[in-house]
Structure formats: structure tokens, C-alpha cells
N, C-alpha and C positions, 0 to 999 in steps of 0.2 A: 883724344877720348871725349866722350860726352861731357864729363865733369870739367875737363879743360876748356871746352867751348863755353859752358855756362859761366866759368870763372874768368872770362875775358873782359869783365867790367869791374876790376878791383877799385877800392877806394885807397888812394895814395895821397898822403898829406891833406886829408879831408876832402879831396876832390875825386869824383868818379872818373876813371880813365878807360877809354874804349880801345882795347888792344887790337881789335879788328880794323880800326881806322888806319893803322900802319900797313902800307901796301905789302911789305915783306913779311909781316907777322902772321903766323897761324894759318896760312892758306891751305895747308894739307889737312887740317883738322876741322875746318869750318863747316857750317851748315850746308845742306844740300845745294848744289850748284844748279840743279835742274828741278823742275816741278814746282818751283816757287814763282811768285809774281815778278821778281827781279833777279838778275844774275849778278855775279861778281861780289865784291866786298859788301856793297849795300844790301844785296840779297842775303848774304850770310849773316850780316848784322840783324836784319829783319827776322830771320829764322831764330837766331840766338835770343833776341828780345822776346819773341813770342814764346819760346820755350821757357825762358826765365819767368814770364808772367804766369804760365801754366803751373810751374813748380811752386811758385809763391801763392798759388790759388787766387790770382787776380783775374784769371781768364779760364774759360772752359777748354778742355783738351781739344775740342773740335776746331779751334783756331789753327791747329797744326795740320789739319787735313790737307791744306793746299801744298804742303811740303812733302806729302806722302803719296802723291799721284803716281810715282814710278816704282813704288814698292811692290814686290812680288813675294809670295810664299812659295818656296820650292820644297817638294817632298824628297826625302832620302830614304829609300827602302833598304833596311839592313836585317840582320838576323833577329833583332829584337822588335821588329815592326817598323812603323813609319815615324820618322822624326821630321820636323819642319824647320827651315831656316829662312831668313829674310834676305832678299837681294834688292839692291837699288843702285842708281847712279849717283852714289855719294862717295866722298873720299873714304878710303878704307878705315881710317882712324875713327870716324863717326860711326860707321857700321860696327866696328869692334866694340866701341863704347856702348852702343845700344844693345848689342848682343850680350855683353857682359852684365849689364844691369838687368835686363829682362823683366818679366812680370814679377818674379819673386822679390827682386831688390828695388823695384820702382817705388814702393812705399817707404823705402829708407832714404830716398833722394829728397833732400829738403834744403831750404835756404838757412843760412846761419841765423840764429835767434837774436844776434846783436843788431839792433836797428841801424847802427852806423856802418855795418858791413854789408857788402853786396855779394859775398861769396856763397857757394853752395857746398854741401857735403853729402857723402853717402855714409849713413850711420852703420858702423860695423860693430857697435856695442851689443852685447848679448841681450840686454833688455830692450834694445831699440829706442833708447831715450836720449841719445846724444843730441845736443842742441847747438853747439858752436863749431865753427870750422877749425878753431884752435883753442884749446883749453888755456894755454898760456897767454894768448892775446885776447880774443873775444870773450872767452869764459871768465877772464879775470876782470873785465871792465865793469 
């Protein structure tokens, strides 16, 4: 899922670990394999890094444009009118994550407020004020 991809750079024992650097790790959920400037693990890590920067508001969303060159909107006409879905040459898990978050939930995707943590969260709180990926860990520090 998208959150899984964002969270592939956890801090373990005080050091950031890049889980995408492991050849066998996360290949089915990584960033787009086509449409970006590089392919393979390095291309997936580049996409993940750019996405992390956008969510942390360190970069404008336009930096993701290069990864979206193969995205298409496809209409589905049903009894209630037209609905639209996205199609792309991305692994199914990333597509599912993007579809699940959508516009409505995008504003609830945020980095953990703990400066020592590199994880991200989707705020499911009613008030939309969650700040930490883990109340027991990061929220307690």
C-alpha cells in the first residue's frame, strides 16, 4: 500500500534504514516501475523519496509529475452516471493504496510529528488531529 511504501525508511536503533535497498524486499508494492527517470530498485526509492518530500511539505507536488506519465482516467458508465478510476502500469498494491486514500483522505496523510521518527500515518481520528504514528512510542517521547 501507499503507506507501506512511505514507511520503508524507518529509524531503527537511531539509524535510518532503507528497506527498498534489500533486493528481495517490497518489490511488489514499490513505486512506479515505468514513467520515472530510472527503473528498478533505485527508481522505486527515488519515487518513494520524492513522495516523502511532498507529504512532508519539503517539495511541491509537481515533482511527482514524472512518475505519473502513464496514468489514465477511465470512465465507467453505470445506472448512477459516470464514475472515474485511475489506471497505470504500477504494481497493484500501489494502485490500491492510491485509490483508497483518494482526494478525501489525502489531507489526512502526514508525517509523524516526532522529529526522530521517519514514519507516516493516515489520521483516522474524528477531529483530524492525530500527530504521531504511535501514541505509545512517538506520542510518549
